[in-house]
C-alpha positions, -999 to +999 in steps of 0.1 A: +389+209-653+420+206-631+400+219-601+373+192-607+399+164-609+416+177-577+383+179-559+373+144-570+407+129-559+403+147-526+368+133-521+379+098-531+407+100-506+384+113-479+358+086-485+384+059-486+399+070-453+364+072-437+357+037-448+389+024-434+382+041-401+347+026-399+361-009-407+388-005-381+363+005-354+340-024-364+369-049-364+382-036-330+347-038-315+341-073-328+376-085-317+371-073-281+336-086-278+347-120-291+378-124-271+370-105-239+341-119-218+333-122-182+327-152-161+306-150-129+308-172-098+280-158-076+287-121-073+323-125-084+330-113-119+362-123-137+373-107-170+386-134-192+405-138-224+395-168-245+416-198-254+396-215-281+420-222-310+446-250-309+474-225-306+458-206-278+448-238-260+485-249-261+500-215-252+476-204-225+492-178-202+527-190-209+552-161-208+529-136-191+546-116-164+514-106-148+476-109-148+453-082-135+437-091-102+402-098-116+414-113-149+418-149-162+419-171-192+390-193-201+398-224-221+369-236-242+371-272-255+351-286-284+339-315-263+341-326-227+368-350-218+396-355-192+422-328-194+458-324-184+475-290-179+511-281-172+527-248-161+551-247-191+570-214-195+549-198-168+562-167-150+534-164-124+516-187-100+480-197-109+449-214-097+433-238-122+395-241-120+382-272-138+346-267-150+320-292-162+283-286-169+285-251-156+299-260-122+333-261-106+345-297-107+379-292-091+403-264-080+441-267-081+455-238-061+488-219-060+505-238-088+542-228-092+556-218-126+578-243-144+602-240-173+602-254-208+600-290-197+575-291-168+577-320-144+542-318-129+509-326-147+476-312-133+446-333-142+409-329-141+390-353-118+367-362-147+354-348-180+355-310-183+343-286-209+361-255-197+391-246-176+396-212-160+431-200-150+433-171-125+460-156-103+471-178-074+451-172-043+420-159-063+400-190-055+406-188-018+402-150-017+367-152-033+358-185-014+353-205-046+343-241-040+336-273-059+300-273-072+297-235-074+279-224-105+299-207-132+282-184-157+299-174-189+286-140-199+288-139-237 
């Protein structure tokens, strides 16, 4: 009888661990698909993290010490409107690419980092639905221009 109970406890533990592993794999896969996308401008692909919650929209890339060469952050807004960005608590220079209706509306290049109380505001030229932040110089290196089409690859 003791052997049967020991065997059952061992099986229960094994099944429980297996279920936890499957759940972890599923969650990790879902998380990375949901928060890691690519954005294409012509042949140029940019790996992006999403900023689509109030906290992420406020924080952005603040505090980051680096950003991989082909990476960025895509800000997704619930509706199009005029937007203002600042370089609060930034540690790296950025290009800000303002996007509306799937096209680049404006590009602000080589924006310097600022501290906790930024003095400079960067504004869209009109209503935008998305904003893409990339390393400073990225726009020029890849010859990105106003009216280029942006494709978000979900």
